[in-house]
C-alpha positions as CSV (number, residue, x, y, z in Angstrom):
1,M,-13.6,6.7,66.4
2,F,-16.8,7.8,68.2
3,S,-17.9,5.7,71.1
4,L,-21.1,4.8,72.9
5,E,-19.3,3.2,75.8
6,G,-21.5,3.3,78.9
7,K,-24.6,4.4,77.0
8,S,-27.9,2.5,76.6
9,A,-30.1,2.5,73.6
10,V,-33.6,1.3,72.6
11,V,-34.4,0.1,69.1
12,T,-38.0,-0.6,68.1
13,G,-38.4,-3.2,65.5
14,G,-34.9,-4.3,66.4
15,G,-35.1,-8.0,65.6
16,R,-35.0,-7.9,61.8
17,G,-33.9,-5.9,58.8
18,L,-32.7,-2.3,59.4
19,G,-33.6,-2.6,63.1
20,K,-31.3,-5.6,63.5
21,G,-28.4,-3.8,61.7
22,I,-28.9,-0.7,63.9
23,S,-29.0,-2.7,67.1
24,L,-25.8,-4.4,66.2
25,W,-24.0,-1.2,65.2
26,L,-25.0,0.5,68.4
27,A,-23.6,-2.4,70.4
28,K,-20.5,-2.4,68.2
29,A,-19.9,1.2,69.2
30,G,-20.2,0.3,72.8
31,A,-23.9,0.7,73.8
32,N,-26.0,-1.7,75.8
33,V,-29.2,-2.2,73.8
34,V,-32.9,-2.8,74.4
35,I,-34.3,-4.7,71.4
36,A,-38.1,-4.3,71.1
37,G,-40.4,-6.0,68.7
38,R,-43.4,-8.2,68.3
39,T,-41.7,-11.6,67.5
40,P,-39.5,-13.2,70.2
41,E,-37.2,-15.4,68.2
42,P,-35.4,-12.8,66.1
43,L,-35.1,-10.5,69.1
44,A,-33.4,-13.3,71.0
45,N,-31.1,-14.0,68.1
46,V,-30.0,-10.3,68.0
47,A,-29.5,-10.3,71.8
48,E,-27.3,-13.3,71.5
49,E,-25.1,-11.5,68.9
50,I,-24.9,-8.4,71.1
51,T,-23.9,-10.4,74.2
52,A,-21.2,-12.1,72.1
53,M,-19.7,-8.7,71.6
54,G,-19.4,-8.3,75.4
55,R,-22.4,-5.8,75.6
56,K,-25.6,-6.2,77.5
57,A,-28.9,-6.7,75.7
58,L,-32.5,-6.7,76.9
59,V,-35.3,-8.2,74.9
60,V,-38.8,-6.6,75.2
61,Q,-41.6,-8.3,73.3
62,A,-43.8,-5.3,72.5
63,D,-46.3,-3.9,70.0
64,I,-45.7,-0.1,69.8
65,T,-49.3,0.5,68.8
66,K,-50.2,-0.4,72.4
67,P,-49.4,2.4,74.9
68,E,-48.9,-0.1,77.7
69,D,-46.2,-1.9,75.6
70,I,-44.4,1.4,75.0
71,A,-44.4,2.0,78.8
72,R,-43.0,-1.5,79.3
73,I,-40.1,-0.7,76.9
74,V,-39.3,2.4,78.9
75,S,-39.6,0.8,82.3
76,G,-37.6,-2.2,81.2
77,A,-34.8,-0.1,79.8
78,I,-34.5,2.1,83.0
79,E,-34.8,-0.9,85.4
80,T,-32.0,-2.7,83.5
81,F,-29.7,0.1,82.5
82,G,-30.7,3.0,84.6
83,Y,-31.2,5.4,81.8
84,I,-32.1,5.8,78.1
85,D,-29.4,7.7,76.2
86,C,-30.7,6.9,72.7
87,W,-34.0,5.8,71.3
88,V,-34.3,4.7,67.6
89,N,-37.8,4.6,66.2
90,N,-37.3,2.0,63.5
91,A,-40.6,0.1,63.7
92,G,-42.9,0.9,60.7
93,S,-43.8,-0.5,57.4
94,A,-46.2,-0.8,54.5
95,N,-47.4,-4.2,53.5
96,P,-48.3,-5.5,50.0
97,A,-52.0,-5.2,50.9
98,D,-51.5,-1.5,51.4
99,V,-50.5,-0.9,47.8
100,G,-53.0,1.0,45.7
101,A,-53.8,4.2,43.9
102,L,-54.9,7.2,45.9
103,M,-58.3,7.1,44.1
104,D,-58.9,3.6,45.6
105,L,-57.7,4.2,49.1
106,T,-60.1,3.4,51.9
107,P,-59.9,4.3,55.6
108,E,-59.2,0.6,56.3
109,R,-56.0,0.8,54.1
110,W,-55.0,4.3,55.2
111,D,-55.3,4.1,59.0
112,P,-53.0,1.2,59.8
113,V,-50.2,2.6,57.7
114,V,-50.4,6.2,59.0
115,D,-51.1,5.1,62.6
116,L,-48.0,2.8,62.7
117,N,-45.6,5.0,60.9
118,L,-46.7,8.4,62.2
119,K,-48.9,8.3,65.3
120,W,-47.1,5.6,67.2
121,T,-43.7,6.8,66.1
122,F,-44.5,10.1,67.8
123,F,-45.8,8.5,71.0
124,C,-42.7,6.4,71.2
125,A,-40.6,9.5,70.8
126,Q,-42.7,11.3,73.4
127,A,-42.2,8.4,75.9
128,A,-38.5,8.4,75.3
129,A,-38.2,12.2,75.8
130,R,-40.2,12.1,79.0
131,S,-37.7,9.5,80.3
132,M,-34.6,11.5,79.2
133,T,-34.4,13.7,82.3
134,H,-30.7,14.4,81.6
135,G,-30.8,14.7,77.9
136,G,-30.4,12.1,75.1
137,C,-31.1,11.6,71.4
138,I,-33.9,10.3,69.4
139,I,-33.5,9.0,65.9
140,N,-36.5,8.5,63.6
141,I,-36.1,6.1,60.7
142,T,-38.1,7.6,57.8
143,S,-37.8,7.1,54.1
144,R,-36.9,9.0,51.0
145,S,-40.6,8.4,50.2
146,G,-41.3,11.2,52.8
147,S,-39.8,13.8,50.4
148,Q,-40.6,12.4,47.0
149,P,-43.8,11.4,45.2
150,N,-44.8,7.9,46.3
151,P,-47.3,6.6,43.8
152,M,-49.3,3.5,44.8
153,T,-48.4,3.8,48.5
154,G,-49.2,7.5,49.0
155,Q,-50.3,7.0,52.6
156,Y,-46.9,5.6,53.5
157,G,-45.1,8.6,51.9
158,A,-47.5,11.0,53.7
159,S,-46.8,9.3,57.1
160,K,-43.1,9.5,56.6
161,A,-43.4,13.2,55.6
162,G,-45.2,13.7,58.8
163,V,-42.4,12.1,60.8
164,E,-39.9,14.4,59.2
165,N,-41.9,17.5,60.1
166,L,-42.4,16.2,63.7
167,T,-38.7,15.5,63.9
168,A,-38.0,19.2,63.2
169,T,-40.6,20.3,65.7
170,M,-39.5,17.9,68.4
171,A,-35.9,19.1,68.0
172,V,-37.1,22.7,68.6
173,E,-39.4,21.9,71.6
174,W,-37.0,19.5,73.3
175,G,-33.7,21.0,72.5
176,H,-33.5,23.1,75.7
177,L,-33.9,19.8,77.6
178,G,-30.7,18.5,76.0
179,I,-32.6,16.1,73.7
180,R,-31.5,16.0,70.1
181,V,-34.0,14.6,67.5
182,N,-32.9,13.7,64.0
183,A,-34.2,11.5,61.2
184,V,-32.5,9.1,58.8
185,A,-34.2,8.7,55.4
186,P,-32.8,5.6,53.6
187,G,-33.1,4.8,50.0
188,V,-33.4,1.2,48.8
189,I,-31.9,-1.1,51.4
190,P,-32.5,-4.9,50.7
191,T,-32.9,-6.7,54.0
192,D,-34.1,-10.1,55.2
193,T,-37.6,-8.6,55.4
194,S,-37.7,-7.0,52.0
195,G,-37.0,-10.0,49.8
196,G,-40.0,-12.2,50.3
197,T,-41.4,-14.3,47.4
198,T,-43.9,-11.6,46.5
199,S,-41.4,-8.8,46.7
200,S,-40.2,-7.1,43.5
201,M,-36.8,-6.9,45.0
202,T,-36.3,-10.6,44.3
203,R,-36.3,-9.8,40.6
204,P,-32.8,-9.2,39.1
205,S,-34.4,-6.7,36.6
206,R,-35.9,-4.6,39.4
207,I,-32.6,-4.6,41.3
208,R,-30.7,-3.6,38.2
209,R,-33.2,-0.7,37.5
210,Q,-32.8,0.5,41.1
211,I,-29.0,0.4,40.9
212,E,-29.2,2.4,37.6
213,T,-30.7,5.3,39.5
214,V,-27.9,5.5,42.1
215,P,-24.8,7.5,41.3
216,L,-22.7,5.3,43.5
217,R,-23.9,2.2,41.5
218,R,-25.0,0.1,44.4
219,L,-27.9,-0.3,46.7
220,G,-27.6,0.5,50.4
221,T,-26.9,-1.9,53.2
222,V,-28.0,-2.2,56.8
223,D,-24.4,-1.3,57.7
224,D,-24.8,2.1,56.0
225,I,-27.8,2.9,58.2
226,G,-26.4,1.3,61.4
227,A,-23.2,3.3,61.2
228,L,-25.0,6.6,60.7
229,C,-27.3,5.9,63.6
230,A,-24.3,5.0,65.8
231,F,-22.7,8.3,64.9
232,L,-25.9,10.3,65.5
233,A,-26.1,8.7,69.0
234,S,-22.5,9.7,69.8
235,D,-21.1,12.8,71.5
236,E,-19.4,13.7,68.2
237,A,-22.9,14.5,66.8
238,A,-23.7,16.8,69.7
239,W,-24.6,19.8,67.5
240,I,-26.7,17.9,65.0
241,N,-30.4,18.5,65.7
242,G,-33.6,18.6,63.7
243,E,-32.0,17.2,60.6
244,V,-33.3,14.7,58.1
245,I,-30.3,12.9,56.6
246,Q,-31.0,11.4,53.2
247,L,-29.0,8.2,52.8
248,T,-29.6,7.2,49.3
249,G,-26.2,7.0,47.5
250,G,-27.1,10.2,45.7
251,S,-30.3,8.8,44.2
252,R,-33.0,11.4,43.6
253,I,-35.5,9.4,41.5
254,S,-37.2,6.2,42.7
255,V,-37.8,3.3,40.4
256,G,-41.4,3.2,41.7
257,Y,-41.9,6.7,40.4
258,L,-40.5,5.9,37.0
259,T,-42.4,2.6,36.8
260,Y,-45.7,4.3,37.6
261,L,-45.2,6.9,34.9
262,H,-44.2,4.1,32.4
263,H,-47.5,2.4,33.1
264,V,-49.4,5.6,32.7
265,N,-47.8,6.3,29.4
266,Q,-48.6,2.7,28.3
267,R,-52.3,3.1,29.2
268,L,-52.5,6.5,27.4
269,A,-50.9,5.1,24.3
270,E,-53.3,2.1,24.3
271,A,-56.2,4.4,24.8
272,E,-55.1,6.6,21.9
273,S,-54.6,3.6,19.7
274,A,-58.0,2.3,20.5
275,K,-59.5,5.7,19.7
276,N,-57.8,5.9,16.4
277,E,-59.0,2.4,15.5
278,R,-62.6,3.3,16.3
279,Q,-62.4,6.5,14.2
280,A,-60.8,4.5,11.3
281,G,-63.6,1.9,11.5
Protein backbone atom coordinates (compact mmCIF):
# COMPACT_ATOMS: atom_id res chain seq x y z
CA MET A 1 0.00 0.00 0.00
CA PHE A 2 1.18 3.53 -0.72
CA SER A 3 2.59 5.47 2.20
CA LEU A 4 2.88 9.12 3.22
CA GLU A 5 5.18 8.29 6.10
CA GLY A 6 7.41 11.26 6.91
CA LYS A 7 5.43 13.66 4.72
CA SER A 8 3.45 16.70 5.81
CA ALA A 9 0.23 17.97 4.27
CA VAL A 10 -2.02 21.01 4.48
CA VAL A 11 -5.79 20.76 4.06
CA THR A 12 -7.84 23.95 3.81
CA GLY A 13 -11.38 23.68 5.08
CA GLY A 14 -10.10 20.65 6.95
CA GLY A 15 -12.45 20.65 9.91
CA ARG A 16 -15.67 19.45 8.32
CA GLY A 17 -17.14 17.51 5.44
CA LEU A 18 -14.78 16.47 2.68
CA GLY A 19 -11.90 18.34 4.30
CA LYS A 20 -12.23 16.30 7.47
CA GLY A 21 -12.30 13.05 5.51
CA ILE A 22 -9.26 14.08 3.46
CA SER A 23 -7.31 15.11 6.57
CA LEU A 24 -8.00 11.80 8.27
CA TRP A 25 -7.07 9.77 5.19
CA LEU A 26 -3.77 11.61 4.76
CA ALA A 27 -2.98 10.89 8.41
CA LYS A 28 -4.08 7.27 8.01
CA ALA A 29 -1.57 6.96 5.17
CA GLY A 30 1.17 8.30 7.45
CA ALA A 31 1.26 12.09 6.96
CA ASN A 32 1.39 14.79 9.58
CA VAL A 33 -1.39 17.24 8.80
CA VAL A 34 -1.98 20.98 9.05
CA ILE A 35 -5.74 21.50 9.35
CA ALA A 36 -6.79 25.00 8.37
CA GLY A 37 -10.24 26.55 8.61
CA ARG A 38 -12.30 29.35 10.06
CA THR A 39 -13.99 27.57 12.98
CA PRO A 40 -11.74 26.33 15.83
CA GLU A 41 -13.83 23.56 17.39
CA PRO A 42 -14.14 21.19 14.41
CA LEU A 43 -10.47 21.74 13.60
CA ALA A 44 -9.54 20.72 17.12
CA ASN A 45 -11.73 17.63 16.90
CA VAL A 46 -10.03 16.48 13.70
CA ALA A 47 -6.60 17.16 15.23
CA GLU A 48 -7.54 14.96 18.19
CA GLU A 49 -8.47 12.10 15.86
CA ILE A 50 -5.19 12.48 13.98
CA THR A 51 -3.06 12.44 17.11
CA ALA A 52 -4.95 9.35 18.26
CA MET A 53 -3.55 7.64 15.14
CA GLY A 54 -0.03 8.46 16.29
CA ARG A 55 0.42 11.30 13.78
CA LYS A 56 1.05 14.97 14.42
CA ALA A 57 -1.52 17.67 13.72
CA LEU A 58 -1.35 21.45 13.64
CA VAL A 59 -4.50 23.56 13.79
CA VAL A 60 -4.41 26.93 12.03
CA GLN A 61 -7.51 29.06 12.33
CA ALA A 62 -7.52 30.92 9.04
CA ASP A 63 -9.71 32.50 6.37
CA ILE A 64 -8.17 31.82 2.96
CA THR A 65 -9.71 35.01 1.54
CA LYS A 66 -7.12 36.91 3.60
CA PRO A 67 -3.55 36.83 2.22
CA GLU A 68 -2.08 37.18 5.68
CA ASP A 69 -3.96 34.05 6.80
CA ILE A 70 -2.64 32.06 3.84
CA ALA A 71 0.86 33.19 4.85
CA ARG A 72 0.21 32.00 8.42
CA ILE A 73 -0.79 28.55 7.17
CA VAL A 74 2.46 28.28 5.20
CA SER A 75 4.68 29.57 7.99
CA GLY A 76 2.96 27.40 10.61
CA ALA A 77 3.40 24.29 8.49
CA ILE A 78 7.07 24.95 7.83
CA GLU A 79 7.87 25.93 11.41
CA THR A 80 6.18 22.81 12.75
CA PHE A 81 7.05 20.17 10.16
CA GLY A 82 9.91 21.73 8.19
CA TYR A 83 8.34 21.34 4.78
CA ILE A 84 5.03 21.11 2.90
CA ASP A 85 4.87 17.97 0.76
CA CYS A 86 1.19 18.20 -0.15
CA TRP A 87 -1.39 20.99 -0.16
CA VAL A 88 -5.08 20.21 -0.63
CA ASN A 89 -7.28 23.13 -1.68
CA ASN A 90 -10.57 21.95 -0.26
CA ALA A 91 -12.05 25.22 1.08
CA GLY A 92 -14.87 26.45 -1.13
CA SER A 93 -18.64 26.40 -1.34
CA ALA A 94 -21.87 27.85 -2.64
CA ASN A 95 -24.52 28.81 -0.09
CA PRO A 96 -28.32 28.64 -0.44
CA ALA A 97 -28.34 32.43 -0.82
CA ASP A 98 -26.18 32.05 -3.95
CA VAL A 99 -28.79 30.01 -5.82
CA GLY A 100 -30.45 31.82 -8.69
CA ALA A 101 -30.93 31.96 -12.43
CA LEU A 102 -28.19 33.56 -14.51
CA MET A 103 -30.62 36.28 -15.61
CA ASP A 104 -30.99 37.34 -11.98
CA LEU A 105 -27.35 37.19 -10.87
CA THR A 106 -25.86 40.34 -9.40
CA PRO A 107 -22.22 41.17 -8.69
CA GLU A 108 -23.03 40.74 -4.99
CA ARG A 109 -24.02 37.10 -5.60
CA TRP A 110 -21.30 36.43 -8.18
CA ASP A 111 -18.18 37.82 -6.52
CA PRO A 112 -18.15 35.88 -3.20
CA VAL A 113 -18.62 32.52 -4.92
CA VAL A 114 -16.08 33.09 -7.69
CA ASP A 115 -13.58 34.75 -5.36
CA LEU A 116 -13.65 31.94 -2.79
CA ASN A 117 -13.67 29.03 -5.23
CA LEU A 118 -11.37 30.38 -7.93
CA LYS A 119 -9.36 33.44 -6.89
CA TRP A 120 -8.35 32.29 -3.41
CA THR A 121 -7.90 28.66 -4.44
CA PHE A 122 -5.31 29.92 -6.91
CA PHE A 123 -3.51 32.11 -4.38
CA CYS A 124 -3.39 29.22 -1.91
CA ALA A 125 -1.86 27.05 -4.64
CA GLN A 126 0.62 29.80 -5.48
CA ALA A 127 1.66 30.13 -1.82
CA ALA A 128 2.05 26.35 -1.56
CA ALA A 129 4.14 26.18 -4.73
CA ARG A 130 6.42 28.99 -3.60
CA SER A 131 7.15 27.04 -0.42
CA MET A 132 7.82 23.74 -2.23
CA THR A 133 11.48 24.35 -2.98
CA HIS A 134 12.14 20.62 -3.34
CA GLY A 135 8.94 19.64 -5.10
CA GLY A 136 5.58 18.46 -3.82
CA CYS A 137 1.98 18.06 -4.90
CA ILE A 138 -1.08 20.26 -4.94
CA ILE A 139 -4.59 18.80 -5.08
CA ASN A 140 -7.52 21.05 -5.98
CA ILE A 141 -10.99 19.86 -4.99
CA THR A 142 -13.33 20.94 -7.76
CA SER A 143 -16.74 19.52 -8.68
CA ARG A 144 -18.42 17.78 -11.56
CA SER A 145 -20.23 21.12 -11.87
CA GLY A 146 -17.03 22.41 -13.47
CA SER A 147 -17.55 20.29 -16.58
CA GLN A 148 -21.36 20.10 -16.74
CA PRO A 149 -24.18 22.63 -17.05
CA ASN A 150 -24.95 23.91 -13.59
CA PRO A 151 -28.35 25.65 -13.70
CA MET A 152 -29.26 27.90 -10.77
CA THR A 153 -25.66 28.10 -9.50
CA GLY A 154 -23.90 28.97 -12.72
CA GLN A 155 -21.27 31.09 -11.02
CA TYR A 156 -20.24 28.10 -8.90
CA GLY A 157 -19.84 25.87 -11.96
CA ALA A 158 -17.89 28.61 -13.73
CA SER A 159 -15.53 29.00 -10.78
CA LYS A 160 -14.86 25.26 -10.68
CA ALA A 161 -14.28 25.19 -14.44
CA GLY A 162 -11.70 27.92 -13.88
CA VAL A 163 -9.98 25.85 -11.21
CA GLU A 164 -9.78 22.90 -13.59
CA ASN A 165 -8.17 25.05 -16.28
CA LEU A 166 -5.73 26.53 -13.78
CA THR A 167 -4.89 23.04 -12.56
CA ALA A 168 -3.68 22.11 -16.04
CA THR A 169 -1.76 25.37 -16.42
CA MET A 170 -0.11 25.12 -13.02
CA ALA A 171 0.90 21.55 -13.81
CA VAL A 172 2.67 22.79 -16.95
CA GLU A 173 4.32 25.84 -15.39
CA TRP A 174 5.41 24.15 -12.17
CA GLY A 175 6.19 20.65 -13.39
CA HIS A 176 9.89 21.38 -13.95
CA LEU A 177 10.04 22.41 -10.27
CA GLY A 178 8.96 18.91 -9.26
CA ILE A 179 5.47 20.12 -8.30
CA ARG A 180 2.56 18.01 -9.46
CA VAL A 181 -0.90 19.63 -9.62
CA ASN A 182 -4.07 17.59 -10.01
CA ALA A 183 -7.76 18.06 -9.30
CA VAL A 184 -10.48 15.81 -7.92
CA ALA A 185 -14.03 16.46 -9.13
CA PRO A 186 -16.52 14.70 -6.83
CA GLY A 187 -20.09 13.89 -7.64
CA VAL A 188 -22.72 13.97 -4.89
CA ILE A 189 -21.08 13.33 -1.52
CA PRO A 190 -23.42 13.73 1.49
CA THR A 191 -21.43 15.10 4.44
CA ASP A 192 -22.05 16.66 7.83
CA THR A 193 -22.13 20.05 6.05
CA SER A 194 -24.47 19.14 3.18
CA GLY A 195 -27.49 17.92 5.11
CA GLY A 196 -28.79 20.96 6.94
CA THR A 197 -32.49 21.49 7.52
CA THR A 198 -32.79 23.56 4.34
CA SER A 199 -30.83 21.12 2.19
CA SER A 200 -32.61 19.06 -0.45
CA MET A 201 -30.26 16.22 0.48
CA THR A 202 -32.34 15.64 3.60
CA ARG A 203 -35.25 14.51 1.43
CA PRO A 204 -35.41 10.75 0.69
CA SER A 205 -36.94 11.48 -2.72
CA ARG A 206 -34.00 13.67 -3.70
CA ILE A 207 -31.48 11.10 -2.49
CA ARG A 208 -33.29 8.37 -4.44
CA ARG A 209 -33.27 10.45 -7.64
CA GLN A 210 -29.55 11.10 -7.21
CA ILE A 211 -28.80 7.41 -6.74
CA GLU A 212 -30.82 6.59 -9.86
CA THR A 213 -28.33 8.61 -11.94
CA VAL A 214 -25.29 6.67 -10.63
CA PRO A 215 -24.39 3.39 -12.39
CA LEU A 216 -22.84 2.05 -9.16
CA ARG A 217 -26.19 2.70 -7.41
CA ARG A 218 -24.87 4.62 -4.43
CA LEU A 219 -23.75 8.11 -3.55
CA GLY A 220 -20.13 8.89 -2.81
CA THR A 221 -18.55 9.05 0.62
CA VAL A 222 -15.81 11.16 2.17
CA ASP A 223 -13.70 7.99 2.23
CA ASP A 224 -13.91 7.77 -1.56
CA ILE A 225 -12.44 11.27 -1.85
CA GLY A 226 -9.95 10.90 1.00
CA ALA A 227 -8.47 7.68 -0.35
CA LEU A 228 -7.95 9.22 -3.81
CA CYS A 229 -6.26 12.28 -2.31
CA ALA A 230 -3.94 10.09 -0.25
CA PHE A 231 -2.98 8.20 -3.40
CA LEU A 232 -2.38 11.39 -5.40
CA ALA A 233 -0.12 12.65 -2.60
CA SER A 234 1.94 9.47 -2.63
CA ASP A 235 5.06 8.54 -4.60
CA GLU A 236 3.01 5.94 -6.47
CA ALA A 237 1.26 8.85 -8.23
CA ALA A 238 4.57 10.43 -9.25
CA TRP A 239 3.69 10.58 -12.96
CA ILE A 240 0.13 11.86 -12.57
CA ASN A 241 0.12 15.58 -13.33
CA GLY A 242 -2.38 18.08 -14.70
CA GLU A 243 -5.32 15.68 -14.44
CA VAL A 244 -8.89 16.28 -13.34
CA ILE A 245 -10.18 13.00 -11.93
CA GLN A 246 -13.95 12.68 -12.04
CA LEU A 247 -15.08 10.73 -8.99
CA THR A 248 -18.79 10.30 -9.61
CA GLY A 249 -19.52 6.57 -9.59
CA GLY A 250 -19.94 6.83 -13.36
CA SER A 251 -22.70 9.44 -13.19
CA ARG A 252 -22.82 11.79 -16.17
CA ILE A 253 -26.08 13.65 -15.50
CA SER A 254 -26.83 15.65 -12.38
CA VAL A 255 -30.25 15.63 -10.79
CA GLY A 256 -30.12 19.43 -10.63
CA TYR A 257 -29.88 19.52 -14.42
CA LEU A 258 -32.81 17.14 -14.85
CA THR A 259 -34.85 18.98 -12.21
CA TYR A 260 -34.28 22.32 -13.91
CA LEU A 261 -35.41 21.00 -17.29
CA HIS A 262 -38.46 19.43 -15.63
CA HIS A 263 -39.45 22.83 -14.20
CA VAL A 264 -38.88 24.49 -17.58
CA ASN A 265 -41.10 21.92 -19.29
CA GLN A 266 -43.78 22.45 -16.63
CA ARG A 267 -43.73 26.22 -17.15
CA LEU A 268 -43.90 25.85 -20.93
CA ALA A 269 -46.82 23.42 -20.64
CA GLU A 270 -48.68 25.78 -18.29
CA ALA A 271 -48.07 28.72 -20.61
CA GLU A 272 -49.33 26.72 -23.60
CA SER A 273 -52.41 25.63 -21.67
CA ALA A 274 -53.18 29.23 -20.64
CA LYS A 275 -52.74 30.37 -24.26
CA ASN A 276 -55.14 27.71 -25.50
CA GLU A 277 -57.71 28.69 -22.88
CA ARG A 278 -57.51 32.34 -23.94
CA GLN A 279 -57.93 31.44 -27.57
CA ALA A 280 -60.89 29.16 -26.78
CA GLY A 281 -62.54 31.89 -24.73
